[in-house]
C-alpha positions as CSV (number, residue, x, y, z in Angstrom):
1,M,-9.0,6.5,-22.2
2,P,-6.4,8.9,-20.7
3,T,-2.9,9.0,-22.3
4,F,0.1,9.7,-20.2
5,E,3.6,11.0,-21.1
6,P,6.2,8.2,-21.1
7,S,8.8,8.5,-18.3
8,G,12.6,8.3,-18.6
9,P,15.6,10.5,-19.2
10,R,15.2,13.7,-21.3
11,N,17.6,15.3,-23.7
12,R,17.4,18.6,-22.0
13,L,17.5,19.3,-18.3
14,F,15.7,22.0,-16.5
15,F,18.0,22.1,-13.4
16,D,21.8,22.4,-13.3
17,P,23.0,19.1,-11.7
18,T,26.0,20.9,-10.1
19,S,23.8,23.1,-8.0
20,F,20.7,20.8,-7.7
21,R,19.5,20.1,-4.2
22,A,16.7,17.5,-3.5
23,G,14.8,16.2,-0.6
24,V,13.0,12.9,0.1
25,V,10.0,12.3,2.5
26,T,8.2,9.1,3.3
27,C,4.8,9.2,4.8
28,G,1.9,6.9,6.0
29,G,2.1,3.2,6.8
30,L,5.2,1.1,6.1
31,C,5.5,-1.0,3.0
32,P,8.1,-3.3,1.6
33,G,10.5,-1.5,-0.7
34,I,10.6,2.1,0.7
35,N,14.3,1.8,1.5
36,D,14.9,0.4,-2.0
37,V,13.3,3.6,-3.5
38,I,15.4,5.9,-1.2
39,R,18.6,4.1,-2.2
40,A,17.8,4.1,-5.9
41,L,17.1,7.9,-5.8
42,V,20.4,8.5,-4.2
43,M,22.3,6.3,-6.6
44,V,20.7,7.6,-9.8
45,L,21.1,11.3,-8.8
46,H,24.6,10.8,-7.7
47,H,26.0,8.5,-10.5
48,R,23.9,9.6,-13.4
49,Y,23.7,13.3,-12.8
50,G,26.5,14.1,-10.4
51,V,24.1,15.6,-7.8
52,A,26.0,16.2,-4.6
53,H,23.2,17.2,-2.2
54,L,20.3,15.0,-1.3
55,E,18.6,15.1,2.1
56,G,15.9,13.1,3.9
57,Y,13.1,14.5,6.1
58,R,12.3,12.5,9.2
59,Y,8.9,11.2,10.2
60,G,6.8,12.2,7.2
61,Y,5.6,15.7,6.6
62,E,6.5,16.5,10.2
63,G,10.1,16.7,8.9
64,L,9.1,19.7,6.8
65,N,7.8,21.7,9.8
66,P,10.7,23.1,11.8
67,A,8.5,23.3,14.9
68,C,8.5,19.5,15.1
69,G,12.3,19.6,15.6
70,H,13.3,16.6,13.5
71,P,16.9,16.8,12.2
72,V,17.6,16.5,8.5
73,L,19.4,13.3,7.4
74,T,22.1,13.7,4.7
75,L,21.7,11.0,2.1
76,D,24.7,9.8,0.1
77,P,25.8,6.5,-1.4
78,Q,27.7,5.4,1.7
79,R,24.7,6.0,4.0
80,V,22.2,4.1,1.8
81,E,24.6,1.3,0.7
82,R,22.8,-1.6,2.5
83,I,19.4,-0.1,3.5
84,H,17.6,-2.1,0.8
85,E,18.4,-5.2,2.9
86,T,16.0,-4.1,5.7
87,G,12.3,-3.3,5.8
88,G,10.8,0.0,6.8
89,T,12.3,3.4,6.0
90,I,15.5,4.9,7.4
91,L,13.6,8.3,7.4
92,G,10.8,7.1,9.6
93,S,7.2,7.9,8.8
94,S,4.1,9.5,10.2
95,R,0.5,10.2,9.3
96,G,-1.3,13.5,9.1
97,P,-0.9,16.8,7.3
98,Q,1.2,19.9,8.1
99,D,0.6,23.5,7.1
100,V,1.5,23.8,3.3
101,A,2.9,27.3,3.5
102,T,5.2,26.3,6.4
103,M,6.5,23.3,4.4
104,V,7.2,25.3,1.3
105,D,8.8,28.0,3.4
106,Y,11.1,25.3,4.8
107,L,12.0,23.9,1.4
108,Q,12.8,27.4,0.1
109,S,15.0,28.1,3.2
110,R,17.0,25.0,2.4
111,R,17.2,25.9,-1.3
112,I,15.5,22.7,-2.4
113,N,14.9,22.2,-6.1
114,A,13.0,18.9,-6.0
115,L,11.0,17.0,-3.4
116,F,10.4,13.3,-3.8
117,V,7.3,12.2,-2.0
118,I,6.9,8.5,-1.2
119,G,3.4,7.7,0.0
120,G,-0.2,6.7,-0.6
121,D,-3.2,8.8,-1.7
122,G,-3.2,11.1,1.4
123,T,0.5,11.7,1.1
124,L,0.2,12.4,-2.6
125,R,-2.6,14.9,-2.0
126,G,-0.2,16.7,0.4
127,G,2.4,16.6,-2.4
128,H,-0.1,18.1,-4.8
129,E,-0.8,21.0,-2.4
130,I,3.0,21.6,-2.0
131,A,3.4,21.7,-5.8
132,L,0.5,24.2,-6.2
133,E,1.9,26.4,-3.5
134,A,5.4,26.3,-5.1
135,I,3.8,27.2,-8.4
136,R,1.9,30.1,-6.9
137,R,5.2,31.4,-5.5
138,D,7.1,30.8,-8.8
139,A,9.5,28.8,-6.6
140,N,10.7,26.2,-9.2
141,I,10.4,23.3,-6.8
142,S,9.7,20.0,-8.6
143,V,7.4,17.7,-6.7
144,I,7.5,14.1,-7.8
145,G,5.4,11.4,-6.2
146,I,6.3,7.7,-6.0
147,P,3.1,5.9,-5.1
148,K,3.4,3.6,-2.0
149,T,0.4,1.6,-1.0
150,I,0.5,-1.9,0.2
151,D,-3.2,-2.2,-0.7
152,N,-2.5,-1.6,-4.4
153,D,-5.3,1.0,-4.5
154,I,-3.8,3.9,-6.5
155,M,-5.7,4.6,-9.7
156,F,-4.0,4.1,-13.0
157,I,-1.1,2.2,-11.4
158,D,-0.8,-1.4,-12.6
159,Q,0.8,-2.5,-9.4
160,S,2.3,-0.5,-6.5
161,F,5.8,-1.4,-5.2
162,G,5.8,-3.8,-2.3
163,F,2.5,-5.4,-3.2
164,Q,4.1,-8.6,-4.6
165,T,6.2,-8.8,-1.4
166,A,3.1,-8.3,0.7
167,F,0.9,-11.1,-0.8
168,T,4.0,-13.4,-1.1
169,K,4.5,-13.1,2.7
170,A,0.7,-13.4,3.3
171,V,0.8,-16.8,1.6
172,D,2.9,-18.1,4.5
173,A,0.2,-17.0,7.0
174,I,-2.5,-18.8,5.0
175,A,-0.4,-22.0,4.8
176,A,0.0,-21.9,8.6
177,A,-3.7,-21.4,9.0
178,H,-4.4,-24.4,6.8
179,I,-2.1,-26.6,8.8
180,E,-3.8,-25.5,12.0
181,A,-7.2,-26.1,10.6
182,K,-6.4,-29.6,9.5
183,G,-4.8,-30.4,12.8
184,A,-8.0,-30.1,14.9
185,P,-11.5,-31.5,14.6
186,N,-13.7,-28.9,12.9
187,G,-10.7,-26.6,12.6
188,V,-11.1,-23.2,11.1
189,G,-8.0,-21.1,10.1
190,L,-9.0,-17.5,10.1
191,V,-6.5,-15.0,8.6
192,K,-6.9,-11.2,8.5
193,L,-4.9,-9.4,5.8
194,M,-4.5,-5.7,4.9
195,G,-6.9,-4.1,2.5
196,R,-9.0,-1.2,3.8
197,H,-10.9,-0.5,0.7
198,S,-9.4,-2.9,-1.8
199,G,-9.1,-6.7,-1.6
200,F,-6.1,-7.3,-3.9
201,I,-3.8,-8.7,-1.2
202,A,-6.4,-11.2,0.0
203,A,-7.3,-12.2,-3.5
204,H,-3.8,-12.7,-4.8
205,A,-2.6,-14.4,-1.6
206,G,-5.6,-16.7,-1.7
207,L,-5.0,-17.7,-5.3
208,A,-1.3,-18.1,-4.8
209,N,-1.8,-20.4,-1.8
210,N,-5.0,-22.1,-3.1
211,D,-6.0,-23.3,0.4
212,P,-8.7,-20.8,1.4
213,N,-12.3,-21.8,1.2
214,Y,-13.5,-18.3,1.6
215,V,-11.9,-14.9,0.6
216,L,-13.8,-11.9,2.0
217,I,-13.0,-8.5,0.5
218,P,-14.4,-4.9,0.8
219,E,-15.7,-4.9,-2.8
220,V,-18.1,-7.8,-2.2
221,N,-20.9,-8.1,0.3
222,F,-21.3,-11.3,2.2
223,P,-24.4,-12.2,4.2
224,L,-23.7,-13.7,7.6
225,D,-27.0,-15.4,8.5
226,G,-29.6,-17.5,6.7
227,D,-29.2,-20.4,4.3
228,G,-27.1,-18.5,1.9
229,G,-24.9,-16.8,4.5
230,L,-21.3,-17.4,5.4
231,L,-22.0,-19.0,8.8
232,E,-24.4,-21.7,7.5
233,H,-22.2,-22.3,4.4
234,L,-19.2,-22.8,6.8
235,R,-21.2,-25.2,9.0
236,R,-22.0,-27.4,6.0
237,R,-18.3,-27.2,4.9
238,L,-17.2,-28.4,8.3
239,A,-19.7,-31.2,8.2
240,A,-18.4,-32.4,4.8
241,R,-14.7,-31.8,5.1
242,G,-13.9,-31.3,8.8
243,H,-11.9,-28.1,8.4
244,A,-11.9,-24.7,6.6
245,V,-9.7,-21.6,5.9
246,I,-11.1,-18.1,5.8
247,V,-9.1,-15.1,4.5
248,A,-10.6,-11.7,5.3
249,A,-9.3,-8.3,4.1
250,E,-9.4,-5.8,7.0
251,G,-12.0,-3.7,5.2
252,A,-14.4,-6.6,4.6
253,G,-17.7,-6.8,6.4
254,Q,-17.6,-3.3,7.9
255,C,-21.4,-3.2,7.9
256,Y,-21.2,-5.7,10.7
257,C,-18.4,-4.2,12.8
258,Q,-18.3,-0.5,12.2
259,A,-15.9,1.6,14.4
260,E,-16.0,5.3,15.4
261,G,-13.5,7.9,14.5
262,A,-10.6,8.2,12.1
263,D,-6.8,8.2,12.1
264,R,-4.5,11.2,11.8
265,S,-4.7,10.9,8.0
266,G,-8.5,11.1,8.1
267,N,-9.0,7.5,7.2
268,R,-12.1,6.1,8.7
269,A,-11.5,3.7,11.6
270,L,-12.2,0.1,10.9
271,G,-13.8,-2.5,13.1
272,D,-11.8,-5.7,13.5
273,I,-13.5,-8.1,11.1
274,G,-11.2,-10.9,12.3
275,L,-12.2,-10.8,15.9
276,F,-15.8,-10.2,14.9
277,L,-15.9,-13.3,12.7
278,R,-14.1,-15.4,15.3
279,E,-16.9,-14.5,17.8
280,R,-19.8,-15.0,15.4
281,I,-18.5,-18.3,14.1
282,N,-18.2,-19.6,17.7
283,E,-21.7,-18.5,18.5
284,H,-23.2,-20.0,15.4
285,M,-21.5,-23.4,15.8
286,C,-22.4,-23.5,19.5
287,S,-26.0,-22.9,18.6
288,H,-25.9,-25.9,16.4
289,N,-24.0,-28.1,18.9
290,V,-21.0,-28.2,16.6
291,P,-17.7,-28.0,18.5
292,V,-15.2,-25.7,16.5
293,N,-11.5,-24.9,16.9
294,I,-10.7,-21.5,15.5
295,K,-7.1,-20.4,15.0
296,Y,-6.9,-16.6,14.3
297,I,-3.8,-15.2,12.6
298,D,-3.3,-11.5,11.9
299,P,0.1,-11.1,10.2
300,S,-0.5,-7.5,9.0
301,Y,2.5,-5.7,10.6
302,M,4.8,-8.7,9.9
303,I,4.0,-8.4,6.2
304,R,4.4,-4.7,5.7
305,G,7.7,-4.4,7.7
306,V,9.7,-7.0,5.7
307,P,12.4,-6.3,3.0
308,A,11.2,-6.3,-0.6
309,T,11.5,-9.4,-2.7
310,P,14.0,-9.3,-5.6
311,H,11.1,-8.6,-8.1
312,D,9.9,-5.6,-6.0
313,S,13.5,-4.4,-5.5
314,V,14.0,-4.1,-9.3
315,Y,10.6,-2.4,-9.6
316,C,11.5,0.1,-6.9
317,F,14.7,1.0,-8.7
318,Q,12.9,1.6,-12.0
319,L,10.3,3.8,-10.3
320,A,13.0,5.8,-8.5
321,A,15.2,6.2,-11.6
322,D,12.3,7.6,-13.6
323,A,11.4,9.9,-10.7
324,A,14.9,11.3,-10.7
325,H,14.7,11.8,-14.5
326,A,11.4,13.6,-14.2
327,A,12.7,15.9,-11.5
328,M,15.8,16.9,-13.4
329,A,13.7,17.7,-16.4
330,G,11.6,20.1,-14.4
331,R,8.4,18.0,-14.2
332,T,6.2,18.6,-11.2
333,D,2.9,17.7,-9.5
334,M,3.0,14.1,-10.9
335,V,3.8,10.6,-10.0
336,I,5.8,7.8,-11.7
337,G,3.7,4.7,-12.3
338,K,3.5,1.7,-14.5
339,H,0.3,1.9,-16.6
340,H,-0.6,-0.9,-19.0
341,G,3.0,-2.2,-18.7
342,R,4.7,1.2,-19.4
343,F,6.3,3.6,-17.0
344,V,4.6,7.0,-17.4
345,H,4.1,10.4,-15.8
346,I,0.6,10.7,-14.2
347,P,-0.8,13.9,-12.7
348,I,-1.2,13.6,-9.0
349,A,-4.8,14.9,-9.1
350,T,-5.6,12.1,-11.6
351,C,-4.2,9.4,-9.4
352,V,-6.0,10.4,-6.2
353,R,-9.5,11.3,-7.5
354,Q,-10.7,7.8,-6.6
355,R,-9.4,4.5,-5.3
356,Q,-8.6,1.5,-7.4
357,Q,-10.7,-1.5,-6.4
358,L,-11.0,-5.1,-7.4
359,D,-13.7,-5.7,-10.0
360,P,-16.2,-8.2,-8.7
361,E,-17.0,-9.2,-12.3
362,G,-13.4,-9.3,-13.5
363,D,-11.1,-12.2,-14.2
364,L,-9.2,-12.0,-10.9
365,W,-12.3,-12.3,-8.7
366,Q,-13.8,-15.0,-10.9
367,S,-10.6,-17.0,-10.4
368,V,-10.9,-16.6,-6.7
369,L,-14.5,-17.9,-6.8
370,E,-13.4,-20.9,-8.9
371,A,-10.5,-21.7,-6.6
372,T,-12.4,-21.4,-3.3
373,G,-15.8,-22.7,-4.3
374,Q,-17.4,-20.0,-2.2
375,P,-20.8,-18.5,-3.1
376,H,-21.0,-15.7,-5.7
377,W,-22.2,-13.0,-3.3
378,P,-23.2,-9.6,-4.8
379,A,-20.8,-6.7,-5.2
380,A,-20.8,-4.0,-2.5
381,G,-23.5,-1.5,-3.2
382,E,-25.8,-3.9,-5.1
């Protein structure tokens, strides 16, 4: 098992706070709590260390490329005073890489001592490259990552910030789907939630709500047709109970609805499993002369754009505070994360070497199977 250095303030500082200059960048998709992290960085650096200069770069890594023309945003306690009350990020965000040499040139031109990178695995890989380039130049630029992923898929991180907020809000969508399903004969509430490669949101929301009869995640294959398949199992469920609720992570069932291409971050495009299931369920029930009423709900962008819950707000502050401590101590090329209940320093390369996924044989998924009563389908790849 790997061991990681505990995070927190150090007795000796690498940088002089009176001349310390830091920047913040937020990249990738939105997630509850980003503004909380930005605010906490400003407050800790200002009040704990007396740092006078902190700036934010607009629209992700584009903000580190002067050719993109995005103005720098000065960050101080007055500007960030209430930002934690709103979702999103005051800095804006974008996907896709920029030239590493250009970004380090820009940081050096602005005499930046530390760059705080808030983002997922692609963003953290970019931060890793910036850190390596700074080291090659002997530039003394500390690069500290604060992992942001609504899917909770960063390795060695117990839980990413915003995740609790996300599945808490998803519970409301599932509850609405359940009401809709019960309000119509042979009603089916179908909810698509975020989760490209990892089904943590779907699993947690399904357990918290306890209404779903099926939870579909990327880590577990589900057959569509045949006696043991989803469609026939659903038909029997409707015959017995008259309604059903299905929760599908966006990355589930991609063998049935593959899409072409990728986004600007290089992520493979996903087929819309929600729309696919709605069509196939209709077809299957019609072929058996079973009238069905499907209510399809996709709350994805509503969930990721909301303010953080109090629990996540506290977590965001703790992550940001330890990120500030790490930067002032001269640490670099690392992220702050909570691993086995403790806040630690984790090398970026260690975090991004693979994705964290739900264990189909673990306690969480077994709880989902017990709560839903759905078949125990095999893990993906089996």
